[in-house]
C-alpha positions in Angstrom: 10.0 21.6 -53.3 11.7 18.6 -51.7 13.4 18.8 -48.4 16.4 16.7 -47.5 15.5 13.7 -45.3 17.3 15.1 -42.2 15.0 18.2 -42.2 11.6 16.4 -42.4 11.4 15.4 -38.7 10.1 12.1 -37.3 8.0 9.6 -39.1 4.8 8.4 -37.6 6.2 5.0 -36.7 9.1 6.6 -34.8 6.7 8.8 -32.8 4.5 5.9 -31.9 7.5 3.8 -30.9 8.8 6.6 -28.6 5.3 7.1 -27.1 5.0 3.4 -26.4 8.4 3.2 -24.7 7.5 6.1 -22.5 4.2 4.6 -21.6 5.9 1.2 -20.7 8.5 2.9 -18.5 5.9 5.1 -16.7 3.6 2.0 -16.0 6.6 0.2 -14.5 7.4 3.1 -12.3 3.7 3.5 -11.1 3.5 -0.2 -10.4 6.6 0.0 -8.2 5.3 3.0 -6.4 2.0 1.3 -5.6 3.8 -1.8 -4.3 6.1 0.3 -2.1 3.1 2.3 -0.8 1.4 -1.0 0.3 4.6 -2.1 2.0 4.8 1.2 3.9 1.2 0.8 5.1 2.0 -2.7 6.3 5.0 -1.5 8.3 2.8 1.2 9.8 0.2 -1.4 10.7 2.6 -3.7 12.5 4.1 -0.7 14.4 0.6 0.5 15.4 -0.5 -3.0 16.6 2.7 -3.2 18.6 2.0 0.1 20.2 -1.6 -0.9 21.0 -0.3 -4.2 22.6 2.1 -2.3 24.8 -0.6 0.2 25.8 -3.0 -2.7 26.6 -0.3 -4.4 28.8 0.1 -1.1 30.7 -3.6 -0.7 31.0 -3.9 -4.3 32.4 -1.2 -3.7 35.0 -2.8 -0.4 36.0 -6.5 -1.4 36.1 -6.4 -5.2 36.4 -8.3 -5.7 33.2 -8.5 -4.9 29.5 -11.0 -2.4 28.1 -14.4 -3.8 27.3 -15.2 -2.9 23.7 -16.0 -4.6 20.4 -15.4 -2.8 17.1 -12.9 -1.0 14.9 -10.1 1.1 16.5 -10.7 4.4 14.7 -8.7 6.7 17.0 -12.0 8.0 18.4 -13.2 4.8 20.0 -13.2 4.1 23.8 -10.1 1.9 23.6 -8.0 4.5 21.7 -9.2 7.3 23.9 -8.5 5.3 27.1 -4.9 4.4 25.9 -4.2 8.1 25.0 -5.8 9.6 28.1 -3.7 7.5 30.4 -0.6 8.1 28.3 -0.2 4.3 27.5 0.5 5.3 23.9 2.0 8.4 22.5 -0.3 11.3 21.5 0.9 11.0 17.9 0.3 7.3 17.6 -2.2 6.5 14.9 -4.6 3.9 16.3 -6.5 3.5 13.0 -5.7 1.5 9.9 -3.9 3.7 7.4 -6.1 2.7 4.5 -9.5 1.7 5.9 -10.0 3.0 9.5 -13.7 2.1 9.7 -14.1 -0.8 7.3 -14.8 -3.9 9.5 -13.1 -6.2 7.0 -9.8 -4.4 7.1 -9.7 -2.1 10.2 -7.9 -2.9 13.5 -10.7 -4.9 15.0 -10.6 -5.1 18.8 -12.7 -7.5 20.8 -12.2 -7.3 24.5 -14.3 -8.5 27.5 -12.1 -7.3 30.4 -10.2 -10.5 31.0 -8.8 -11.0 27.5 -8.7 -9.3 24.1 -8.3 -10.1 20.4 -6.9 -7.7 17.8 -7.3 -8.4 14.1 -5.5 -6.6 11.3 -4.8 -7.2 7.6 -1.6 -6.9 5.7 -1.7 -6.1 2.0 1.6 -7.7 0.8 3.9 -10.6 1.5 7.1 -9.3 3.1 9.6 -10.0 5.8 7.1 -8.6 8.4 4.4 -11.1 7.5 2.3 -12.6 4.8 -0.6 -10.8 3.2 -4.0 -11.4 4.8 -5.6 -11.4 8.2 -3.6 -11.6 11.4 -4.9 -12.1 14.9 -3.1 -11.0 18.0 -3.9 -12.1 21.6 -2.1 -11.3 24.8 
């Protein structure tokens, strides 16, 4: 028995075309979300570094020197603990990189000898807050 064309459903080509359009749209959405996530992490990094700088300035004015430490700021390191213990940064301030808190190539790397310090951090994307790549902050 032959069915009228309108009752037979979709052809294979129509189904493949619909699936490919859906796949294309979903890949564009996922790419956009990943890019926005990188931007959010960069904004958080700049904010965290600013908080650390303010805390270190308060630490200097109070103690006459900067903390002596070399390594990643993980939130549990001596610099982070000192800044929190003396309330130079807020208790909820995240002092570790949002993506790689302990990876030396992309963490907030602090190098201080008491009289000066250097902070290094990495941005993931080019934006109005900075270019992608390593950034160095000194007092």
